[in-house]
C-alpha positions as CSV (number, residue, x, y, z in Angstrom):
1,X,-10.4,26.9,30.3
2,X,-7.7,29.4,31.3
3,X,-7.3,31.0,34.7
4,X,-5.5,34.3,34.8
5,X,-4.3,36.0,38.0
6,X,-2.8,39.4,38.5
7,X,-1.4,39.8,42.0
8,X,-0.8,43.4,42.8
9,X,0.4,45.0,46.1
10,X,-3.1,45.8,47.3
11,X,-5.5,43.6,45.3
12,X,-5.4,40.3,43.3
13,X,-7.6,40.1,40.3
14,X,-8.7,36.7,38.9
15,X,-10.1,36.1,35.4
16,X,-11.7,33.0,33.8
17,X,-11.5,32.6,30.0
18,X,-13.5,30.1,28.1
19,X,-13.0,29.2,24.4
20,X,-11.6,32.1,22.5
21,X,-11.0,35.6,23.9
22,X,-14.2,36.1,26.0
23,X,-13.7,36.8,29.7
24,X,-16.4,34.7,31.4
25,X,-16.0,36.2,34.8
26,X,-13.6,38.0,37.1
27,X,-13.1,38.4,40.8
28,X,-11.1,40.7,43.1
29,X,-9.6,39.8,46.5
30,X,-7.2,41.5,48.9
31,X,-3.6,40.6,48.3
32,X,-2.3,38.8,51.4
33,X,1.3,37.6,51.3
34,X,0.6,35.3,54.3
35,X,-2.0,33.3,52.4
36,X,-0.8,29.7,51.7
37,X,-1.1,27.7,48.4
38,X,-3.8,25.6,50.1
39,X,-5.8,28.8,51.0
40,X,-5.5,30.1,47.4
41,X,-6.7,26.7,46.1
42,X,-9.8,27.0,48.3
43,X,-10.5,30.5,47.2
44,X,-10.1,29.7,43.5
45,X,-12.4,26.6,43.8
46,X,-15.1,28.8,45.4
47,X,-14.9,31.2,42.5
48,X,-15.0,28.5,39.9
49,X,-17.9,26.8,41.8
50,X,-20.0,29.9,41.0
51,X,-20.1,28.6,37.4
52,X,-20.2,24.9,38.3
53,X,-16.6,24.4,37.4
54,X,-13.8,22.6,39.2
55,X,-10.1,23.3,38.9
56,X,-9.1,19.7,38.6
57,X,-11.5,19.0,35.7
58,X,-12.0,22.3,33.8
59,X,-8.9,24.4,34.0
60,X,-6.4,23.6,31.3
61,X,-3.9,26.5,31.8
62,X,-2.9,29.3,34.2
63,X,-1.1,32.6,33.6
64,X,0.1,34.8,36.4
65,X,1.6,38.3,36.8
66,X,2.7,39.2,40.3
67,X,4.5,42.0,42.0
68,X,4.6,40.1,45.4
69,X,7.3,37.3,45.4
70,X,5.6,35.3,48.3
71,X,2.3,35.4,46.5
72,X,4.0,34.3,43.3
73,X,5.5,31.3,45.1
74,X,2.1,30.4,46.6
75,X,0.3,30.6,43.3
76,X,3.0,28.5,41.6
77,X,2.7,25.8,44.3
78,X,-1.1,25.9,44.0
79,X,-1.1,25.4,40.3
80,X,1.3,22.5,40.5
81,X,-0.3,20.7,43.4
82,X,-4.0,21.3,42.8
83,X,-4.3,22.0,39.0
84,X,-1.4,19.7,38.0
85,X,-0.2,22.6,35.8
86,X,3.0,24.3,35.0
87,X,1.8,28.0,35.1
88,X,3.0,30.7,32.8
89,X,4.4,33.3,35.2
90,X,5.3,36.6,33.4
91,X,9.0,37.4,34.0
92,X,12.4,36.8,32.6
93,X,12.5,34.0,30.1
94,X,8.8,34.2,29.2
95,X,7.9,35.2,25.6
96,X,5.8,38.4,25.6
97,X,6.1,38.9,21.9
98,X,7.1,42.6,22.6
99,X,10.6,44.0,22.6
100,X,11.3,45.6,26.0
101,X,13.5,48.7,25.5
102,X,13.9,49.5,29.2
103,X,17.6,49.9,30.1
104,X,17.1,46.8,32.4
105,X,14.1,44.8,31.1
106,X,14.0,42.8,34.4
107,X,12.9,46.0,36.2
108,X,9.6,46.2,34.3
109,X,6.6,44.9,36.4
110,X,4.9,41.9,35.0
111,X,1.5,43.7,35.0
112,X,3.0,46.5,33.0
113,X,4.2,44.1,30.3
114,X,0.8,42.3,30.2
115,X,-1.0,45.7,29.9
116,X,1.3,46.7,27.0
117,X,0.8,43.4,25.2
118,X,-3.0,43.6,25.5
119,X,-3.1,47.3,24.6
120,X,-1.0,46.9,21.4
121,X,-3.0,43.8,20.4
122,X,-6.3,45.7,20.7
123,X,-5.3,49.2,19.5
124,X,-2.0,49.1,17.8
125,X,0.5,51.9,18.5
126,X,1.7,54.3,19.5
127,X,-0.3,53.7,22.7
128,X,-0.2,55.0,26.3
129,X,-1.6,52.8,29.1
130,X,-2.6,54.5,32.3
131,X,-3.0,52.0,35.2
132,X,-4.8,53.3,38.3
133,X,-3.6,50.8,40.9
134,X,-1.5,50.9,44.1
135,X,0.7,53.1,42.0
136,X,-0.5,55.1,39.0
137,X,1.6,54.1,36.1
138,X,1.9,55.3,32.5
139,X,3.5,53.0,29.9
140,X,4.4,53.9,26.3
141,X,4.3,51.5,23.4
142,X,5.7,52.5,20.0
143,X,4.1,52.3,16.6
144,X,6.2,49.2,16.0
145,X,5.0,47.5,19.1
146,X,8.0,48.1,21.4
147,X,7.7,48.7,25.1
148,X,9.5,52.0,25.6
149,X,9.1,52.8,29.3
150,X,6.9,55.1,31.3
151,X,6.2,56.9,34.5
152,X,5.3,55.8,38.0
153,X,3.6,58.0,40.6
154,X,2.0,57.2,44.0
155,X,-1.6,55.9,43.5
156,X,-4.7,57.8,44.6
157,X,-5.3,55.7,47.7
158,X,-1.6,55.8,48.8
159,X,-1.6,59.6,48.5
160,X,-4.9,59.9,50.5
161,X,-3.6,57.5,53.2
162,X,-0.5,59.7,53.6
163,X,-2.7,62.8,53.7
164,X,-5.0,61.5,56.4
165,X,-2.1,60.1,58.4
166,X,-0.3,63.5,58.5
167,X,-3.3,65.9,58.7
168,X,-5.1,65.4,62.0
169,X,-8.2,67.4,61.1
170,X,-8.9,65.6,57.8
171,X,-10.8,62.4,57.6
172,X,-11.3,59.7,55.0
173,X,-13.8,60.4,52.3
174,X,-15.6,58.6,49.6
175,X,-14.1,59.1,46.1
176,X,-17.2,60.7,44.4
177,X,-17.5,63.9,42.4
178,X,-18.0,66.9,44.6
179,X,-20.7,69.5,43.9
180,X,-18.1,71.9,42.5
181,X,-14.4,71.9,41.7
182,X,-13.9,74.6,44.4
183,X,-14.9,72.5,47.4
184,X,-17.1,74.2,50.1
185,X,-16.3,71.7,52.8
186,X,-13.2,69.8,53.8
187,X,-14.8,66.6,52.4
188,X,-15.5,68.2,49.0
189,X,-12.1,69.8,49.0
190,X,-10.4,66.4,49.4
191,X,-12.6,64.9,46.8
192,X,-11.8,67.7,44.3
193,X,-8.1,67.4,44.9
194,X,-8.2,63.6,44.5
195,X,-10.4,63.3,41.4
196,X,-9.6,66.5,39.5
197,X,-6.0,66.6,40.7
198,X,-5.1,63.1,39.6
199,X,-7.0,63.5,36.4
200,X,-5.0,66.7,35.6
201,X,-1.8,64.9,36.5
202,X,-2.6,62.1,34.0
203,X,-3.6,64.6,31.3
204,X,-0.3,66.5,31.8
205,X,1.8,63.4,31.6
206,X,0.0,62.1,28.6
207,X,0.6,65.4,26.9
208,X,4.3,65.2,27.6
209,X,4.5,61.6,26.4
210,X,2.9,62.6,23.1
211,X,5.6,65.1,22.5
212,X,8.0,62.1,22.2
213,X,5.5,59.5,20.9
214,X,3.3,61.6,18.7
215,X,-0.5,61.3,18.8
216,X,-1.4,58.1,20.6
217,X,-4.2,55.8,21.7
218,X,-4.7,56.4,25.4
219,X,-6.1,53.5,27.5
220,X,-7.1,53.5,31.1
221,X,-7.1,50.4,33.3
222,X,-6.8,49.3,36.9
223,X,-9.0,49.2,40.0
224,X,-9.7,52.9,40.1
225,X,-10.0,53.5,36.3
226,X,-13.8,54.0,36.5
227,X,-13.4,56.5,39.3
228,X,-10.7,58.7,37.9
229,X,-10.8,58.3,34.1
230,X,-14.1,60.1,33.5
231,X,-12.5,63.3,34.8
232,X,-9.6,63.1,32.4
233,X,-9.5,64.6,29.0
234,X,-6.9,62.3,27.5
235,X,-8.2,58.8,28.2
236,X,-10.0,57.5,25.2
237,X,-10.8,53.9,26.2
238,X,-11.5,52.2,29.6
239,X,-10.4,48.6,29.8
240,X,-10.6,47.5,33.5
241,X,-9.5,44.0,32.7
242,X,-6.6,44.8,30.3
243,X,-4.0,42.9,32.4
244,X,-6.1,39.7,32.3
245,X,-6.3,39.9,28.5
246,X,-2.6,40.5,28.3
247,X,-2.0,37.3,30.4
248,X,-4.3,35.4,28.0
249,X,-2.2,36.5,25.0
250,X,1.1,35.8,26.7
251,X,-0.1,32.3,27.8
252,X,-0.9,31.5,24.1
253,X,2.6,32.6,23.0
254,X,4.2,30.4,25.6
255,X,1.9,27.3,25.5
256,X,1.0,27.0,21.8
257,X,0.5,23.2,22.4
258,X,-2.2,23.8,25.0
259,X,-5.9,23.7,24.0
260,X,-7.3,27.2,23.2
261,X,-8.2,28.8,26.5
């Protein structure tokens, strides 16, 4: 079995793949740079135990994308000590199977590469991936399967945190659809701005991307995709676990000798 882990700045998503391409289960935990490799091992074993599995008997491979260096180091140590594995950690030197046309390919986040690989594998190109995470990112993949670049904006939650910190009379709200676009209370006004505002931003960026790319597949992913994507006009497919599937594909391209995950 294959364990895939995407460690973002806010949350870490864990996926378990059995034989083939099916995602057996997935879990989401808060990213904590202070967590040790031993603590990660305990958490992973608890997750695996839900299915009656054990990391020392059932896990044959591990793939990681991480934007937090201390978490990367802890996960690598966990894999080596508890799994007895040499994990595939997406970064320089790892075969993604996709040309990276960024001016400096080392600057591209590992999760963005995994997303692009999975999106092109499933939908071909040209394709635009919209990832609603700590940041909201848009990534462009050409018809030939090349990673071209993208756009990065503050994520929904970061933007709201800044708003509430600077505006004394506004309070935190639940991200649900307000009764009307024109909010009749402060709560509804914030909800309208967050949901419809970010949806409109995504639609505007996708439209400008397509001027350069041509008509494209547009895929939404990330922790808030199911909250924001329904209010967009441009997102055609919602794939919440796209990054995990990208990690599965990259693992296979770097560990062809390993048993099928």
